[in-house]
C-alpha positions in Angstrom: 28.8 17.8 -8.0 31.0 15.1 -9.5 33.1 16.3 -12.5 33.5 14.3 -15.6 36.9 14.9 -17.2 37.1 15.4 -20.9 40.1 17.7 -21.1 42.8 16.7 -23.5 40.8 14.3 -25.6 40.2 15.7 -29.1 42.8 13.2 -30.4 40.7 10.1 -31.1 38.9 9.5 -34.4 35.4 11.1 -34.3 32.6 8.7 -33.3 29.7 8.0 -35.6 26.6 10.2 -35.8 24.5 7.6 -34.0 26.7 7.6 -31.0 26.6 11.4 -30.8 22.8 11.3 -31.2 22.4 8.7 -28.5 24.7 10.6 -26.1 22.9 13.9 -26.4 19.5 12.3 -26.3 20.3 10.7 -23.0 21.7 13.9 -21.6 18.5 15.9 -22.2 16.1 13.1 -21.4 17.4 12.4 -17.9 17.3 14.3 -14.7 20.4 16.2 -13.6 21.3 13.5 -11.0 20.7 10.7 -13.5 22.8 12.4 -16.1 25.7 12.9 -13.8 25.6 9.3 -12.6 25.3 8.1 -16.2 28.4 10.0 -17.3 30.4 8.8 -14.3 29.5 5.2 -15.1 30.2 5.7 -18.8 33.1 8.1 -19.2 33.5 6.9 -22.8 30.3 8.8 -23.6 31.9 12.1 -22.5 35.0 11.2 -24.6 32.8 10.3 -27.7 30.9 13.6 -27.4 34.1 15.7 -26.9 35.6 14.0 -30.0 32.4 14.2 -32.1 32.2 15.9 -35.5 31.0 19.4 -34.9 28.7 19.2 -37.9 26.8 16.4 -36.3 26.6 18.3 -33.0 25.4 21.4 -34.8 22.6 19.5 -36.6 21.4 17.8 -33.4 21.6 20.9 -31.3 19.7 22.9 -33.9 17.0 20.3 -34.2 16.6 19.9 -30.4 13.7 21.7 -28.6 14.5 24.6 -26.3 13.5 22.4 -23.4 15.9 19.6 -24.5 18.8 22.1 -24.9 18.1 23.6 -21.5 18.1 20.1 -19.9 21.3 19.2 -21.5 23.2 22.2 -20.4 21.8 22.0 -16.9 22.6 18.3 -16.6 26.1 18.3 -18.0 27.3 21.9 -18.3 31.0 20.9 -18.2 30.4 18.9 -21.4 28.0 21.1 -23.3 30.0 24.2 -22.6 32.9 22.9 -24.6 31.1 21.0 -27.3 32.1 22.4 -30.7 29.0 22.9 -32.8 26.8 24.1 -29.9 26.1 27.8 -30.4 28.2 30.1 -28.2 25.4 31.7 -26.2 24.3 28.3 -25.0 27.9 27.4 -24.3 28.2 30.5 -22.2 25.1 29.5 -20.2 26.5 26.1 -19.6 29.9 27.3 -18.6 28.6 29.8 -16.2 26.6 27.1 -14.5 29.7 24.9 -14.3 31.9 27.8 -13.2 29.6 28.4 -10.2 29.5 24.7 -9.3 33.2 24.1 -9.8 34.1 27.2 -7.7 31.9 26.0 -4.9 33.3 22.5 -4.9 36.9 23.7 -5.2 36.4 26.1 -2.2 35.3 23.1 -0.1 38.4 21.2 -1.3 40.7 24.0 -0.3 39.1 24.4 3.1 39.4 20.7 3.7 43.0 20.5 2.4 44.6 24.0 2.5 48.0 22.5 1.5 46.7 21.1 -1.8 48.5 23.2 -4.3 46.5 21.8 -7.2 43.2 22.8 -5.6 44.7 26.2 -4.8 45.7 26.8 -8.4 42.3 25.6 -9.6 40.5 28.0 -7.3 42.8 31.0 -8.4 42.0 30.1 -12.0 38.3 29.9 -11.5 38.2 33.2 -9.6 40.2 34.8 -12.4 37.8 33.5 -15.0 34.8 34.8 -13.0 36.6 38.2 -12.5 37.0 38.5 -16.3 33.3 38.2 -16.8 31.7 40.3 -13.9 31.0 44.0 -13.9 29.7 46.3 -16.7 31.3 45.1 -19.9 31.0 46.7 -23.3 30.6 44.6 -25.3 29.2 41.6 -23.4 31.6 38.8 -22.6 30.9 35.1 -23.1 32.5 32.2 -21.4 32.8 29.9 -24.4 35.2 27.2 -22.9 35.9 26.0 -19.4 37.4 22.5 -19.1 36.9 20.5 -16.0 40.6 19.8 -15.3 42.8 20.2 -12.3 44.5 23.0 -14.2 41.5 24.6 -16.0 41.5 25.8 -19.6 39.2 28.6 -20.6 38.2 31.0 -23.3 36.3 34.3 -23.0 34.8 36.0 -26.0 34.6 39.8 -26.1 31.6 40.3 -28.3 29.1 37.6 -29.5 30.7 34.9 -31.8 27.2 33.9 -32.8 26.6 37.1 -34.7 30.2 38.3 -35.4 31.2 39.1 -39.0 34.8 39.5 -38.0 36.1 36.8 -35.6 39.6 36.8 -34.0 41.2 34.1 -31.8 44.0 35.4 -29.5 46.4 32.5 -28.8 48.8 32.9 -25.8 52.3 31.7 -25.3 54.5 30.3 -22.5 53.4 30.8 -18.9 49.9 32.0 -19.7 47.4 29.9 -17.7 43.7 30.3 -16.8 44.7 32.3 -13.6 45.9 35.0 -16.1 42.4 35.3 -17.7 41.7 38.8 -16.5 44.8 40.1 -18.3 44.4 37.9 -21.4 40.7 39.0 -21.7 41.9 42.6 -21.4 44.3 41.9 -24.3 41.3 40.6 -26.3 39.3 43.8 -25.3 42.2 45.9 -26.6 42.2 44.1 -29.9 38.4 44.5 -30.1 38.5 48.2 -29.5 41.5 48.8 -31.8 39.8 46.9 -34.6 36.9 49.3 -34.3 39.3 52.2 -34.8 40.7 50.4 -37.8 37.3 50.2 -39.4 36.1 46.7 -38.5 32.4 46.0 -38.5 30.4 46.7 -35.3 29.4 43.0 -35.1 32.8 41.5 -34.3 34.2 39.4 -31.5 37.6 38.5 -30.2 38.2 35.3 -28.2 40.8 35.2 -25.4 41.6 31.6 -26.0 43.6 29.8 -23.2 42.5 26.5 -24.7 45.7 24.6 -24.5 48.3 23.9 -21.9 51.1 26.4 -22.5 54.7 25.5 -21.5 56.2 27.1 -18.4 58.9 29.7 -18.9 62.2 28.1 -19.6 63.6 25.3 -21.8 60.2 23.8 -22.4 59.4 26.7 -24.7 62.1 25.5 -27.1 60.5 22.1 -27.3 57.6 21.1 -29.5 55.4 18.9 -27.4 53.1 21.5 -26.0 52.4 22.9 -29.5 51.9 19.5 -30.9 49.2 18.8 -28.2 47.7 22.2 -28.4 47.3 22.5 -32.2 44.5 19.9 -32.5 42.6 21.8 -29.9 42.9 25.1 -31.8 41.9 23.3 -35.0 38.8 22.0 -33.3 38.0 25.5 -31.9 38.3 27.2 -35.4 36.4 24.5 -37.1 33.7 24.6 -34.4 33.2 28.3 -35.0 32.9 27.8 -38.7 30.4 25.0 -38.3 28.3 26.8 -35.7 28.0 29.7 -38.2 26.9 27.5 -41.1 30.2 27.6 -42.9 30.9 31.2 -41.8 30.3 32.5 -45.3 31.2 36.2 -45.4 32.8 36.0 -41.9 36.5 36.9 -41.6 38.3 34.5 -39.2 41.7 35.5 -38.0 44.3 34.4 -35.4 46.6 36.6 -33.4 49.3 34.6 -31.6 52.0 35.5 -29.2 55.3 33.8 -28.3 54.9 30.0 -28.1 51.3 30.6 -29.2 52.7 31.3 -32.7 54.3 27.8 -32.7 51.0 26.2 -31.7 48.9 28.2 -34.1 51.2 27.6 -37.0 51.0 23.9 -36.4 47.2 24.1 -36.4 47.0 26.2 -39.6 49.5 24.1 -41.5 47.6 21.0 -40.7 44.3 22.0 -42.3 42.6 24.6 -44.4 40.6 26.5 -41.9 39.5 29.5 -43.8 41.7 31.9 -42.0 41.9 35.5 -43.3 44.9 36.8 -41.4 47.5 35.1 -39.1 49.5 37.6 -37.0 52.6 36.4 -35.1 54.0 38.6 -32.3 57.3 37.8 -30.6 57.4 34.3 -32.2 59.0 31.4 -30.4 59.6 30.0 -33.9 57.9 27.9 -36.6 58.7 24.2 -36.9 61.1 23.3 -39.8 58.5 21.1 -41.5 56.4 24.2 -42.2 58.2 25.4 -45.4 56.8 29.0 -45.7 53.9 31.3 -45.1 51.9 29.7 -47.9 51.9 26.5 -46.0 49.8 28.1 -43.3 46.7 28.3 -45.5 45.9 31.9 -44.5 45.2 34.7 -46.9 47.7 37.0 -45.1 50.5 36.1 -42.7 52.3 38.7 -40.6 55.2 38.6 -38.1 56.6 41.3 -35.8 59.1 41.4 -33.0 60.5 44.2 -30.8 64.2 45.0 -30.5 63.7 45.0 -26.7 62.3 41.4 -26.8 65.2 39.3 -25.6 63.2 36.1 -25.0 61.6 35.1 -28.3 64.9 34.1 -29.8 65.4 31.4 -27.2 62.3 29.6 -28.4 63.9 29.5 -31.9 66.9 27.4 -30.9 65.4 24.6 -32.9 62.8 26.5 -35.0 62.6 29.1 -37.8 62.1 32.8 -37.4 58.9 33.7 -39.4 60.4 37.1 -40.1 63.1 35.5 -42.3 62.7 36.7 -46.0 62.6 33.1 -47.1 59.5 32.4 -45.0 57.4 35.1 -46.8 55.5 36.7 -43.9 54.8 40.5 -44.1 56.8 42.3 -41.4 54.6 44.0 -38.8 56.3 47.1 -37.2 56.1 47.2 -33.4 58.8 49.7 -32.4 56.5 52.8 -32.2 55.7 55.4 -34.8 53.0 57.9 -35.7 52.5 58.7 -32.1 52.1 55.0 -31.1 54.0 53.4 -28.2 56.8 50.9 -28.7 56.9 47.4 -27.4 59.7 47.2 -24.9 59.8 43.5 -23.9 58.4 40.0 -24.6 55.2 40.3 -22.6 51.9 40.2 -24.5 50.2 42.8 -22.2 51.3 44.7 -19.1 48.5 47.2 -18.5 45.0 46.9 -17.3 42.6 48.6 -14.8 43.6 45.8 -12.4 47.4 46.7 -12.3 47.6 50.3 -13.4 46.7 51.5 -9.9 49.6 51.3 -7.4 47.0 50.8 -4.6 45.5 47.7 -6.3 45.8 44.1 -5.2 48.4 43.6 -7.9 51.0 45.3 -5.6 49.6 44.1 -2.3 52.6 41.9 -1.6 55.0 44.8 -2.0 55.3 46.4 1.5 58.4 48.5 1.1 57.4 51.9 -0.4 60.7 52.4 -2.2 60.4 49.0 -3.8 56.8 49.8 -4.7 57.8 53.1 -6.3 60.5 51.4 -8.4 58.2 48.6 -9.4 55.4 51.0 -10.5 57.8 53.2 -12.3 59.0 50.3 -14.3 55.4 49.3 -15.0 54.3 52.6 -16.5 57.3 52.6 -18.9 56.9 49.0 -20.1 54.6 47.9 -22.9 53.7 44.5 -24.3 52.5 43.5 -27.8 48.8 43.9 -27.1 48.9 46.9 -24.8 46.6 49.8 -25.7 48.3 52.6 -27.6 51.1 50.5 -29.0 52.0 50.3 -32.7 51.9 46.5 -32.4 48.3 46.5 -31.3 47.3 49.1 -34.0 48.9 47.0 -36.7 47.5 43.7 -35.5 44.0 45.2 -35.5 44.5 46.6 -39.0 45.9 43.4 -40.3 42.9 41.4 -39.1 40.4 43.8 -40.6 39.6 43.1 -44.3 38.7 46.6 -45.2 40.6 48.9 -42.8 40.1 52.7 -42.9 43.9 53.1 -42.3 47.0 51.3 -43.5 49.7 49.5 -41.5 52.0 51.8 -39.6 
């Protein structure tokens, strides 16, 4: 199946309602083959739809018949699955179709050109996304974003965003790519479960959002380009959620961000009033100087926490501000461990999952020396990231994002 690239658009002015209407009408009136040929011949249509006003999309999608919606997501799943304003259960259906197709075509590419590193990465990422979805999951997981790019972007929701009364977006920092989706989805699962312990409503959801290109570890994390490009994508995602829920009246929308993700998310929140209840920053790589204080982020509550053992976050702040500074005005979130909770020991967002807690798992397959394996695993079981289960950091982030918690911050 030919892929129509739309990743990284979301920058142009939104097209008019008629263009959006015409684009969707064509997608659900054609056959699958015709639709793919049409999009290849007219790539501007894909760009227009990707940049379209989510309110228009919501209206058109709601008014469409079930048959029309089914045709559109079958004919152009790589487009519909990322279209803000389309309900998340339909986006999940479209993205699962695209995931299967993209995985099959990428496997063929790798088989034909095994030295193609881009194809190798793409296949690893697609497999990681699939692994984050398969198996018995409680609650159900939804694939709400999957961009058709050489380096895929993706977002997995733990819980149903279409019915959630408490919605949280988890925004990652440097070095987190779609091939990390299993671990990032586990981080979202941890937040979901801890929010339940904090008194959050049963109908809630947490999105593991790898929806922007994060900087690689190193000097790039001290620069602002990745955040500047990622912020409009997060704005679109947050607005898309609000629109798809008819204004999200009575729904608490929050953002938990880690490392460079705090820079990206702060840019997004400062650029528009998005109806955010709580913004939690963990191990922040810094806030740009043009964002004066916490009030500039347009969130009801702003929090920031950092572990003493985190020696990396400070390097991101070479040219940016520390959100824990008294002049910034964020509430300090404690992460060092208290009341029986574990301390955060480094900069990582999450270290532990069912995938890597077992020394016989594939996570340690490349370690053949038993002494080295013992050392590596010993370090693993005594190291905790900001969103690891049992940490004070996770407990406080969950409490902060719950409007009526049954416990206070630790």
